[in-house]
N, C-alpha and C positions, 0 to 999 in steps of 0.2 A: 494244608490247603486241599480242598476237595478237587478231584479232576473234572475236566469237561467231558461229559458223556456224549459220544457220537454213536447213535444206533444205525446199523447198516442192515437193510433187509433185502432178501432175494427169494424168489420162488423157484429158482433153478437149483435143484439138489446137487448137481455136479459142480456148479460154480461155487456153491456153499462149501462143499467138501474140499475142492481143489484150489480155489482162487479167492480166498477170503481177503477182505480189506485188512491191511496190515501196516506195520510201522516201517518207515523207510530204512531203518537200520538193517532190516532183513534183505535189502536190495542194494547194498553198497557194491558198486561195480568191481569186477575182477581186476581190471587194470589198476584201480586205486589200491586194492589189497596188495598187488605185486610191486607197487611203487615203493622204493626205499624212503626212509625218513629224511635222508640227506642225499644230495647229488653233487657231482663235480662238474663245474662249468668248463668251457673250452679254455678259459684263462687259468684253470687249475684251482680256482677258489671253490671251497666246499660250502654249499648253502642248503637251507632247508627246502624240501620238495613241497609239492602241493598237499602232501599229507599234513602239513602244518598250517593249512589254510583254515582259519576259524570259520569263514563264511561257508565253506563247503561242508565241513564236519558238522557245523551247527544246523545246516540245512537237513542233513540226514538224521540228526538227532531229534529234530522237532517235527518232521513231516510225516504224513501218512500217505499210503499208496493205494491206488486202484490198479491191480495187476491185470494184464491181458488174460482173459478167461479161455482163449483158444488161439491157435495159430491163424494168422490173417495175412493174406498176400494181396497187395494192391498194385495194379498196373495202371500207371498214369499215362494215358494215351497222348499222342502228339496233338498239338493245337489245331492241326488240320483235320483231325478225325471228328466225325459228327458226335460220337460219344465222348464223355469226359474221362471215364476210367472204367475198369473192370476189377472185381474182387472175388476171391475164393477163400473158403474156409472149410474145415472138416466138420464144424458144428452145424447141425441141421437147422436150428431155429435162430441162427445169427441174423441180425437185421441192421440195416442202416435206415435212418429217419430222413424225411424230406430236408434237403439242405436249404440254407438261407439263399434266396435269390440274390444274385450279384448286385442287383440294383440297390439293395439295402445298404451296401457298403462299397459302392462302385469306386469311390475316391481311393479306397485302400486296395481293392481287388485289382484295379487296372484292367487291361485288355484281356489278359490270359489267366488271371487268378480265379480260383473257385474254392469250394469247400466240400468236405464229406463229413457226415455226422454218424458216429457209431452209436447204436442203441445199447446202452448199458443195462445189464440185468439187475443193477443195484439201485435202491432208493435210500436216501439218507434222511435222518431226522435227529435234530438236536433240540433239547428242551430249553436251551438258553439262547438269547438273542446275540449270537456271536457270528461275525463274518469269517469266512475261510477264503484264502487266496488259492486259486486254482491255476496250476502251471505245469509246464512240460518237465519231465525228469531228464533234463538235457545231458547230464553227465553219464547217463545210461544209454543214450541213443546216438552215439557218435556217427554211426553208419547211415543215419537217415536225416541228419540235420539239414542237408541241402535239398531235401525232397518233401518233407512233411513237417508242419509246425502246428503244435497244439495251441489253439488260441486261448490266451490267459484271461482271467476274470476274477471277480469277487462274488461269492455266493453265500447265501444265508439259508440254512436248513431248518430254521424255525419259522420265519415269516416269508421266506422266499420260495425257491424251488426245492423239491425233494428228489427230482430226477438227476441223473448223473450222465446224461448224454455227452459224448466226447466229440468235440467239434474241431476238425483239422482244416488248416488252410494249405493249399498247394498251388503251384504255378505250372501251367502246361508249357512245354518247350517244343522245339522242332523235332524232337525224337521221344520215343517211349522210355519210361523209367519204371523200375520195380521197387516196391517197398515191402519188406517183410517184418511184421510185428510178431514176435515170438511169444507163445503162450507162457504165462507165469512171469514175464518180464513186466516192469512198471510202465503203465500208460499215462497215469496222472499222479502228480504230487499235490497235496493240499496242506496248507499251513493255517492253523487257527490264529486269528488276530487276537490272541489272548495268551497271557503268560503261563497259564496252567497246562499241565500235561493232559493230552487227549486220551481218554480211555475208549478204545474201540470195542463195541459190542455187536458181533455178527449174529444175525437171526435168519433162520430158514422159515419162511412163511408160505402158506397156501395162497393161491391166486385170490381166493375169497378174502383172506385176511389182508392181502395187499390192497385190494379194492376198498375194503372197509377203512383201512388206515389212511389211504392216500387219495381216494376218489370222492371223499365226502363233499367236495366243493360243487359237485354236479347237482346236489340237492338245493342249491341256492342260485338265485338269479344275479349273475355278476354283470349283466349288461353286455353290450357289444362295443364298448369304448376301447380306448387304447390299452396296451398291455400294462403300462404303468398304472393306469386307473384300476385295472382288474387286480393287480398286485396289492394296491392299497386297500381295496375292498376285502380281499382275502385276509390281509393282515388284521383289519378291523374285526372280521368274523372270528378269526382265531383268538384274538384277545377277549372277545365277548364270551366265546365258548369256555376259555380258560377261567374267566371270572365266574361264570355260572357253575362250573364244576369244582370250584375251589371251596375251601372251608372258611373263607372270609365272612365275618359276621356282618349282619345288616347294620349300618351306622345309625339307623333310627332307634334300634333297641339299646344302644349304648347310653 
């Protein structure tokens, strides 16, 4: 069975060399490695440990990971502060993108909930119409689970988005809190909704190549309608371009 190819592009040479998109088996947490196969309960009974959990081991066997490409420190300010948070990182060109206004998801955010979106240096492209489930690598992030939550979703890198911005939800409290995301630790796990093995292909591209590959939509009038309508128009365009570039014969000549 041929693998499912996932092409991953970045124009950041340091990210390409140091923090490639990789398989989750490379990120099995140390606490898991140190856990014995069997443990003794307080009752004296010997039972299998979490190392025997099929759900967890299968998760790491099948997932791919976007690792953190730098050290990132986030200070979540108290809810009485005019600012929401502050962040620092040693990477000069690190960016956050405009967060979603709370009004878009007020029933979930509540009074003190907000978000921060990290601009990822990676863009993904899959040549097949396969959805990927996007979720937090929870088992690697024990120390921040009560502070920062990666918002899950389903993405399609053929007819949907190619961007990999990382959208976190957080709740402001009566006191400040600090979150540290360590470089080369996993930020995102993705699972293909397909039984095949995912073959990762990392590419270092120039800015011009990135623009040519991913900014082609700017040549077409997509209107100013809803995002859903724009996505449908983009999908139609992609399918039309694929057909025009294919070797499919004209049915009239058959």
